[in-house]
C-alpha positions as CSV (number, residue, x, y, z in Angstrom):
1,M,106.7,132.4,68.5
2,R,104.2,130.3,70.5
3,R,103.4,126.9,68.9
4,P,99.9,126.7,67.6
5,A,97.5,124.7,69.7
6,S,97.5,121.7,67.4
7,G,101.3,121.6,67.3
8,A,101.4,121.7,71.1
9,A,99.2,118.8,71.3
10,L,101.2,116.8,68.9
11,A,104.4,117.6,70.6
12,R,102.8,116.4,73.9
13,W,101.7,113.0,72.2
14,L,105.0,112.5,70.8
15,A,106.6,112.6,74.1
16,S,104.3,110.2,75.6
17,A,105.1,106.6,76.4
18,P,102.8,105.1,73.7
19,A,104.3,107.1,71.1
20,V,107.9,106.1,72.0
21,L,106.9,102.6,72.1
22,L,105.2,102.8,68.6
23,A,108.5,104.7,67.3
24,G,110.4,101.8,68.5
25,I,108.4,99.4,66.5
26,A,108.6,101.6,63.6
27,Q,112.3,101.5,63.6
28,T,111.8,97.8,62.5
29,L,110.0,98.6,59.5
30,S,113.3,100.7,58.5
31,F,115.0,97.4,57.8
32,S,114.7,95.2,55.2
33,P,112.6,94.0,53.5
34,F,111.1,97.4,53.5
35,E,114.3,99.4,53.4
36,W,112.6,102.6,54.7
37,W,115.9,104.1,56.0
38,W,114.2,107.5,56.3
39,L,111.7,105.7,58.9
40,Q,114.8,104.9,61.1
41,L,115.7,108.7,61.3
42,L,112.0,109.7,62.2
43,S,111.6,107.2,64.6
44,L,114.8,107.9,66.4
45,A,113.7,111.5,66.2
46,V,110.7,111.0,68.2
47,L,112.8,109.3,71.0
48,A,114.9,112.4,70.9
49,H,112.0,114.8,71.1
50,A,110.6,112.6,74.0
51,T,113.6,113.0,76.1
52,A,114.7,116.5,75.1
53,G,113.8,118.0,78.4
54,A,113.1,114.7,80.4
55,A,114.5,114.1,83.8
56,T,116.9,111.2,84.4
57,R,114.3,108.7,85.2
58,R,111.9,109.7,82.5
59,A,114.4,109.6,80.0
60,A,115.7,106.0,81.0
61,M,112.2,104.8,81.0
62,M,111.7,106.2,77.5
63,G,114.7,104.7,76.2
64,W,113.8,101.4,77.6
65,L,110.3,101.5,76.2
66,Y,111.6,102.3,72.8
67,A,114.2,99.5,72.8
68,V,111.6,97.0,73.8
69,G,109.2,97.7,71.1
70,W,112.2,97.9,68.6
71,L,113.7,94.7,69.8
72,V,110.5,92.5,70.4
73,S,109.2,93.4,66.8
74,G,112.5,93.1,65.3
75,F,113.3,89.6,66.4
76,W,110.1,88.1,67.5
77,W,111.0,85.1,65.2
78,L,113.2,83.7,68.1
79,Y,109.8,82.6,69.4
80,I,109.8,80.1,66.4
81,S,113.0,78.5,67.3
82,M,112.4,77.9,70.9
83,H,108.5,77.1,70.5
84,D,108.3,75.3,67.3
85,Y,111.6,73.4,67.4
86,G,112.6,73.8,71.1
87,G,109.3,72.6,72.4
88,L,109.1,75.4,74.7
89,H,105.5,76.1,76.1
90,P,104.1,79.2,73.9
91,A,103.8,81.5,77.1
92,L,107.4,80.9,78.1
93,A,108.9,81.3,74.4
94,A,106.9,84.7,74.2
95,L,108.0,85.6,77.6
96,A,111.7,84.8,76.8
97,V,111.8,87.1,73.9
98,V,110.2,89.9,75.9
99,V,112.8,89.3,78.6
100,L,115.7,89.1,76.1
101,A,114.6,92.5,74.7
102,A,113.8,94.0,78.2
103,L,117.5,93.1,79.2
104,L,119.1,94.5,76.3
105,G,116.9,97.5,76.5
106,L,118.6,98.3,79.8
107,Y,121.6,99.4,77.7
108,Y,119.3,102.3,76.2
109,A,117.7,103.2,79.4
110,A,121.2,103.6,81.0
111,A,122.4,105.7,77.9
112,L,119.6,107.9,77.8
113,A,119.8,108.4,81.6
114,L,123.2,109.6,81.0
115,W,122.1,112.0,78.3
116,A,119.5,113.5,80.7
117,R,122.1,113.9,83.4
118,L,124.9,115.5,81.4
119,R,123.1,117.5,78.8
120,T,124.5,121.1,78.7
121,G,121.8,123.3,77.3
122,R,124.1,124.2,74.3
123,A,122.5,122.7,71.3
124,G,125.6,121.5,69.4
125,W,127.0,119.8,72.3
126,D,123.8,118.2,73.2
127,V,123.3,116.9,69.6
128,A,126.9,115.3,70.1
129,L,126.0,114.0,73.6
130,W,122.8,112.3,72.2
131,S,124.7,110.7,69.3
132,A,127.5,109.6,71.8
133,C,125.1,108.2,74.4
134,W,123.4,106.3,71.5
135,L,126.5,105.0,70.2
136,L,127.5,103.5,73.6
137,A,124.4,101.8,74.0
138,E,124.6,100.1,70.5
139,L,128.3,99.0,71.2
140,A,127.4,97.7,74.6
141,R,124.6,95.6,72.9
142,G,127.0,94.3,70.3
143,L,129.8,93.5,72.4
144,V,128.8,92.7,76.0
145,F,128.1,88.8,76.6
146,T,129.4,88.0,73.4
147,G,127.2,90.4,71.7
148,F,123.8,90.2,70.0
149,P,123.9,93.2,67.5
150,W,121.0,92.1,65.6
151,I,119.2,95.2,63.6
152,A,121.6,97.6,65.1
153,S,120.2,100.8,63.8
154,G,123.0,101.5,61.4
155,Y,122.0,98.5,59.4
156,A,119.0,100.4,58.2
157,H,121.3,102.5,56.2
158,A,122.8,100.1,54.0
159,V,120.7,101.9,51.5
160,G,120.1,105.6,51.3
161,P,122.3,108.6,51.5
162,L,124.3,107.7,54.8
163,A,125.3,104.3,53.1
164,A,128.4,106.2,51.4
165,W,129.8,106.6,55.0
166,A,130.1,102.9,55.8
167,P,133.6,102.3,54.1
168,W,134.7,105.1,56.4
169,V,133.1,104.6,59.6
170,G,131.4,101.1,59.3
171,V,127.9,100.2,60.8
172,Y,128.5,101.6,64.4
173,G,129.5,104.9,62.8
174,L,126.3,104.9,61.1
175,C,124.6,104.3,64.3
176,A,126.2,107.5,65.6
177,L,125.3,109.5,62.4
178,A,121.8,108.4,62.4
179,A,121.4,109.5,66.0
180,A,123.0,112.7,65.2
181,V,120.8,113.5,62.1
182,A,117.6,112.6,64.3
183,A,118.8,114.9,67.2
184,T,119.2,117.7,64.7
185,A,115.9,117.2,63.1
186,V,114.6,117.6,66.5
187,L,116.4,120.8,67.2
188,W,115.0,122.2,63.8
189,W,111.3,121.5,64.7
190,Q,111.6,122.9,68.2
191,D,113.7,126.0,67.3
192,H,112.1,128.5,65.0
193,S,114.8,130.9,64.8
194,L,116.1,131.2,61.2
195,R,120.0,130.9,62.4
196,V,119.4,127.6,64.1
197,R,117.1,126.1,61.2
198,S,119.7,127.2,58.7
199,T,122.8,125.8,60.7
200,V,120.8,122.5,61.2
201,S,119.8,122.2,57.5
202,T,123.5,122.7,56.4
203,V,124.8,120.2,58.9
204,V,122.3,117.4,57.7
205,V,122.9,118.3,53.8
206,A,126.7,118.0,54.7
207,L,126.6,114.6,56.4
208,A,124.3,113.4,53.4
209,L,126.7,114.8,50.8
210,A,130.3,114.5,52.3
211,P,131.1,111.0,51.7
212,H,130.1,111.4,48.0
213,L,132.7,114.2,47.5
214,L,135.4,111.9,49.1
215,P,137.2,109.2,47.3
216,N,134.8,106.1,47.4
217,Q,136.5,103.2,45.4
218,F,139.1,101.6,47.6
219,T,139.4,98.0,46.0
220,R,140.1,96.7,42.7
221,S,138.9,93.6,40.8
222,T,140.6,90.2,41.1
223,G,138.6,88.6,38.0
224,T,135.3,86.6,38.4
225,L,134.5,83.2,39.4
226,P,131.4,81.3,38.3
227,V,129.5,80.0,41.4
228,S,126.5,77.7,42.1
229,L,124.6,78.3,45.4
230,L,122.6,75.6,46.7
231,Q,119.3,76.0,48.7
232,P,118.1,72.6,49.8
233,N,114.9,74.0,51.4
234,V,114.7,71.3,54.1
235,P,112.2,71.9,56.6
236,Q,113.6,72.3,60.2
237,E,111.5,69.7,61.7
238,I,113.0,66.9,59.6
239,K,116.6,68.2,59.2
240,F,117.9,66.2,62.1
241,N,115.6,63.5,61.7
242,P,117.4,60.1,61.1
243,E,114.4,58.6,59.2
244,R,114.5,61.6,56.8
245,L,118.4,61.6,56.6
246,S,118.6,59.7,53.2
247,L,116.6,62.3,51.4
248,Q,119.0,65.0,52.6
249,L,122.0,62.9,51.5
250,H,120.7,62.1,48.0
251,G,119.3,65.6,47.6
252,L,122.9,67.0,48.1
253,V,124.3,64.7,45.4
254,R,121.5,65.8,43.0
255,Q,122.0,69.4,43.6
256,L,125.8,69.2,43.3
257,T,125.2,67.2,40.0
258,E,122.9,70.0,38.7
259,A,125.3,72.7,39.8
260,R,127.3,74.3,36.7
261,G,129.5,76.6,38.6
262,A,133.3,76.3,39.2
263,L,132.6,76.8,42.7
264,V,129.6,75.2,44.5
265,V,128.6,76.4,47.9
266,A,126.2,74.2,50.1
267,P,124.6,75.8,53.2
268,E,125.2,75.5,56.9
269,S,125.0,71.9,58.2
270,V,123.7,70.6,54.8
271,L,125.0,67.5,56.2
272,P,123.6,67.3,59.5
273,L,126.4,64.8,60.7
274,S,129.5,64.7,61.9
275,R,132.5,64.2,59.3
276,D,133.3,61.0,60.8
277,Q,129.8,59.8,60.3
278,I,130.2,60.2,56.6
279,S,131.2,57.0,54.8
280,D,134.1,57.3,52.5
281,G,131.6,56.1,49.6
282,Y,129.3,58.9,50.1
283,W,132.1,61.3,50.3
284,A,133.4,60.0,46.9
285,A,129.9,60.3,45.4
286,L,129.9,64.0,46.6
287,R,133.2,64.3,44.7
288,D,132.1,62.5,41.6
289,A,129.2,64.7,41.4
290,L,131.2,67.7,40.9
291,R,132.7,66.5,37.7
292,P,131.3,68.0,34.6
293,V,128.1,66.3,33.6
294,S,128.7,65.6,29.8
295,P,132.4,66.1,29.0
296,A,132.0,64.3,25.7
297,A,129.2,66.5,24.4
298,D,131.3,69.9,25.5
299,P,134.8,69.3,26.2
300,A,135.5,72.9,27.7
301,P,133.9,72.1,31.2
302,A,136.3,69.2,31.8
303,A,139.2,71.7,31.7
304,V,137.5,73.5,34.5
305,E,138.7,72.7,37.9
306,R,135.8,72.5,40.4
307,A,135.2,72.3,44.2
308,A,132.6,72.7,46.6
309,L,132.3,74.2,50.2
310,I,130.2,71.9,52.3
311,G,128.5,72.7,55.8
312,I,129.1,69.7,58.2
313,F,129.9,69.4,61.7
314,V,133.4,68.4,62.8
315,G,134.6,66.9,66.1
316,D,133.5,64.2,68.8
317,E,131.7,63.9,72.0
318,A,134.9,64.6,73.9
319,S,136.4,67.6,72.2
320,G,132.8,69.1,71.2
321,Y,131.5,69.7,67.8
322,V,132.3,72.5,65.4
323,N,129.8,73.9,63.1
324,S,132.3,73.8,60.2
325,V,132.7,74.3,56.4
326,V,135.0,71.9,54.7
327,A,136.5,71.9,51.0
328,L,135.6,69.2,48.7
329,P,137.6,68.9,45.6
330,A,136.0,67.4,42.4
331,G,136.8,63.8,41.5
332,A,139.4,63.5,38.6
333,P,138.4,60.9,36.0
334,D,142.1,60.1,35.4
335,G,142.8,59.6,39.3
336,A,144.9,63.0,39.5
337,A,144.7,64.9,42.5
338,S,143.1,68.5,42.3
339,S,145.0,71.6,43.3
340,A,142.1,72.7,45.6
341,E,142.7,72.6,49.2
342,A,141.3,69.0,50.2
343,G,142.1,69.5,53.7
344,Y,140.7,72.9,54.0
345,R,138.4,73.4,57.0
346,Y,136.7,76.4,58.6
347,G,135.0,76.4,61.8
348,K,132.5,78.8,63.4
349,R,134.1,80.9,65.7
350,H,131.5,83.4,67.1
351,L,128.8,81.5,68.5
352,L,125.2,82.5,68.9
353,P,124.3,83.2,72.4
354,F,121.2,81.2,73.6
355,G,121.5,79.0,70.1
356,E,124.9,77.5,70.3
357,I,126.6,78.7,73.5
358,I,125.2,80.2,76.8
359,P,126.6,83.6,77.7
360,P,128.5,83.9,80.8
361,G,126.1,84.5,83.6
362,F,122.9,83.4,82.1
363,H,122.9,79.7,82.9
364,W,120.2,80.5,85.2
365,F,118.0,82.0,82.5
366,V,118.2,78.9,80.3
367,Q,117.4,76.7,83.1
368,L,114.4,79.0,84.3
369,M,113.0,79.1,80.6
370,N,113.9,75.5,80.1
371,I,115.5,76.5,76.8
372,P,117.0,73.2,75.0
373,L,120.7,74.3,74.0
374,A,123.8,72.3,73.6
375,D,127.0,74.0,73.7
376,Q,129.0,74.0,70.8
377,A,132.9,74.2,70.3
378,R,134.6,77.1,68.6
379,G,136.5,77.0,65.5
380,H,139.8,78.7,65.4
381,S,140.9,79.2,61.9
382,T,140.5,82.3,59.9
383,E,142.6,81.4,56.7
384,A,140.5,81.8,53.5
385,F,140.0,79.1,51.0
386,A,142.2,79.7,47.7
387,F,140.3,78.5,44.5
388,G,139.8,80.0,41.0
389,G,142.1,82.8,41.5
390,Q,140.1,84.1,44.7
391,R,140.4,83.8,48.1
392,L,137.3,82.9,49.9
393,R,136.5,83.6,53.6
394,P,133.7,81.6,54.9
395,L,131.2,82.8,57.5
396,V,129.0,80.7,59.0
397,C,125.5,82.2,59.7
398,Y,125.7,84.6,62.5
399,E,129.3,85.5,62.3
400,D,128.6,88.1,59.5
401,L,127.3,90.5,62.0
402,F,130.6,90.9,63.5
403,G,132.9,93.2,61.1
404,E,135.3,93.6,64.0
405,D,135.9,89.8,64.0
406,I,136.6,89.5,60.4
407,V,138.3,92.5,59.4
408,S,141.9,90.8,59.7
409,S,140.6,88.7,56.7
410,V,140.7,91.7,54.4
411,I,143.9,93.1,55.3
412,G,147.5,92.2,53.9
413,P,148.8,90.2,50.9
414,Q,146.7,87.0,51.7
415,A,143.3,89.2,52.2
416,A,140.0,87.4,51.1
417,T,138.7,88.8,47.9
418,V,135.0,87.1,48.6
419,F,133.0,86.5,51.7
420,V,131.1,83.2,51.6
421,N,128.2,83.2,54.2
422,V,126.4,79.7,54.8
423,S,123.3,79.8,56.8
424,N,120.4,77.6,58.0
425,L,117.5,80.1,59.0
426,A,114.8,77.5,58.7
427,W,115.1,77.5,62.8
428,F,113.2,81.0,62.4
429,G,110.6,80.9,59.8
430,R,110.3,83.2,56.7
431,W,109.2,86.4,57.8
432,L,111.7,89.3,58.5
433,V,114.7,87.2,59.6
434,Q,116.1,86.2,56.1
435,D,115.8,89.6,54.7
436,Q,117.4,91.2,57.8
437,H,120.2,88.7,57.7
438,L,120.7,89.5,53.9
439,Q,120.8,93.4,54.6
440,F,123.8,92.4,57.2
441,S,125.9,90.9,54.3
442,Q,125.2,94.2,52.3
443,M,126.4,96.2,55.1
444,R,129.5,93.9,55.4
445,A,130.2,94.3,51.5
446,I,129.8,98.1,51.6
447,E,132.2,98.4,54.6
448,F,135.0,96.3,53.2
449,Q,134.1,96.5,49.4
450,R,133.8,92.9,49.0
451,P,131.2,90.8,47.5
452,V,129.3,88.5,49.5
453,I,127.9,85.1,48.2
454,R,125.2,83.3,50.2
455,S,124.1,79.7,50.1
456,T,121.2,79.2,52.9
457,N,118.7,76.3,53.4
458,T,115.5,78.2,53.0
459,G,116.6,81.7,52.2
460,A,117.8,84.1,51.6
461,T,120.3,82.5,48.9
462,A,121.8,85.5,46.9
463,V,124.8,87.3,45.4
464,V,125.7,90.7,46.9
465,D,128.4,92.8,45.2
466,H,131.1,95.0,46.6
467,K,128.6,98.0,46.5
468,G,126.2,96.1,48.7
469,R,123.7,95.6,45.6
470,V,121.8,92.3,45.6
471,T,122.5,91.0,42.0
472,A,121.0,87.4,42.2
473,R,118.7,85.9,44.6
474,L,116.6,82.6,44.8
475,P,113.0,83.1,46.0
476,P,112.7,82.0,49.6
477,L,111.3,78.5,50.5
478,T,112.1,76.9,47.3
479,T,114.5,74.1,46.1
480,G,116.9,75.5,43.8
481,V,120.8,76.5,42.5
482,L,121.5,79.9,41.9
483,E,124.0,80.3,39.2
484,A,125.8,83.3,39.0
485,T,129.3,84.9,38.7
486,V,131.1,86.8,41.3
487,E,133.7,89.4,41.0
488,G,136.4,89.2,43.8
489,R,138.0,92.4,45.1
490,T,141.3,93.0,46.8
491,G,142.2,96.4,48.4
492,E,141.4,98.0,52.1
493,T,138.7,100.7,52.8
494,P,139.5,103.5,55.4
495,Y,137.3,101.6,57.8
496,A,139.0,98.1,57.5
497,R,142.3,99.7,57.9
498,W,141.6,101.6,61.2
499,L,139.6,98.7,62.5
500,A,142.0,96.1,62.0
501,T,144.6,98.3,63.7
502,C,142.4,99.7,66.9
503,G,139.3,97.5,66.8
504,L,136.5,99.7,67.7
505,W,138.2,101.6,70.3
506,P,138.3,104.9,68.2
507,L,134.3,105.0,68.5
508,I,134.4,104.1,72.0
509,A,137.0,106.7,72.8
510,A,135.2,109.5,70.8
511,A,131.8,108.6,72.7
512,L,133.6,108.7,76.2
513,A,135.4,111.8,75.4
514,T,132.2,113.5,74.2
515,T,130.4,112.5,77.4
516,G,133.4,113.5,79.6
517,A,133.3,116.9,77.6
518,A,129.7,117.5,78.2
519,A,129.9,116.6,81.9
520,L,132.8,119.2,82.2
521,I,130.9,121.8,80.4
522,G,127.8,121.2,82.4
523,R,129.7,121.6,85.6
524,R,131.2,124.7,84.3
525,S,127.7,126.1,83.4
526,R,126.3,125.2,86.7
527,S,129.2,126.8,88.5
528,T,128.8,130.0,86.6
529,A,125.0,130.2,87.3
530,A,125.4,129.8,90.7
531,P,125.2,132.9,92.8
532,D,128.3,134.2,94.5
533,A,128.6,133.2,98.1
């Protein structure tokens, strides 16, 4: 059956470079705050259609254009940190964003070149090959040069029918599943035969329904904990200004005094100083602020142990400063010591490329772009903070993008029951970045079936339950204290078990095995098709 003229024209346009570039931009709209998960599938289907019969070079170019449109529109807010706060010239700041996207886009160019090179002409194998190549590109972006997996395509499915796969395969598994769905949708559109369309429809429905027919509750409750999550809303331009420091110090005391939860969480670098620069008197004032406000009027709160997790820098010039979270027990009126872990400290382990550390081989880029950057030291501890019947695992800002780094925290008898993310996204403005980061927390919650509580400087301060649902949130760019109750969870999801044992190697091996099998099938097909000598 021949496609109608109008359909043929549409097909040609969808296979064009402008359509692919726009499809990449459209993929950004599939993430929070829009949460149009279906648009991610349509967007990727446009790319699959554009490369369906393309030669290697054209497929690579299409993959690169798609990635550049997607990544520039997805983290354009890096411009704000480099220009507004880093002092980089506007043209250079914009160029830096484009260059970063262009470099990361090379992974997708290589992946689609591999797809074009190895496709077999067999529908089932080609769908699997497309999915494998896409997965390899996503894994490369998330792992190479310390990784920058911001808005990996699987995050769009923290909501929607594919989300139920997350406890089984994680975010990268969702990247592969979404790619497979997009490729099968293209196959359905291009092939009008009833057999093919019936098979494709069955596969898509099975992918959507299968996890809902499998066990989906892998953790159990460890009780609840009242929490107070602080949002100071300190503008970034004054956060590290010594002349405005006293306002921040007094503001923290005031918010600690207002807080009512047993655990109070303050955001990343809420004290923009090192621990050695904080006087013992001010530290004592913070502890006193954690005492119940009116024990005489209501004696019940006085019996409740309280503590805080505070964002601060720990270290010195010689050894380097570590972006840290320290535990602060409440001051006891009778001088008795608190049972909270007064010496607890957690240091950020996974540092942000081009923000906190220069990836290997990129010092030339930082020097060329004149990016202001001071390398920070890494933390080493992965221990959870035991308090209130829960084990709380801090994650400093960007760290919650790396489930493979934190999975050890949810395995074994000392497993964390709650994730605690502290962030300062004031560097990047308001639009997109806060909601995107919240969606990453939602994905970690679903993958490991652990709640995530978030205390941020300007947003998004929120509570995410173990099913990935946002149960409480403060409006962005407001000063406030979010009072909520979090339910801790213990137990292990299938994804947590295999990720802790093997890392991401099962996904890497599956993708490589698929590409290898496709190469072998293609070679045999060409050999069979060749005329006998």
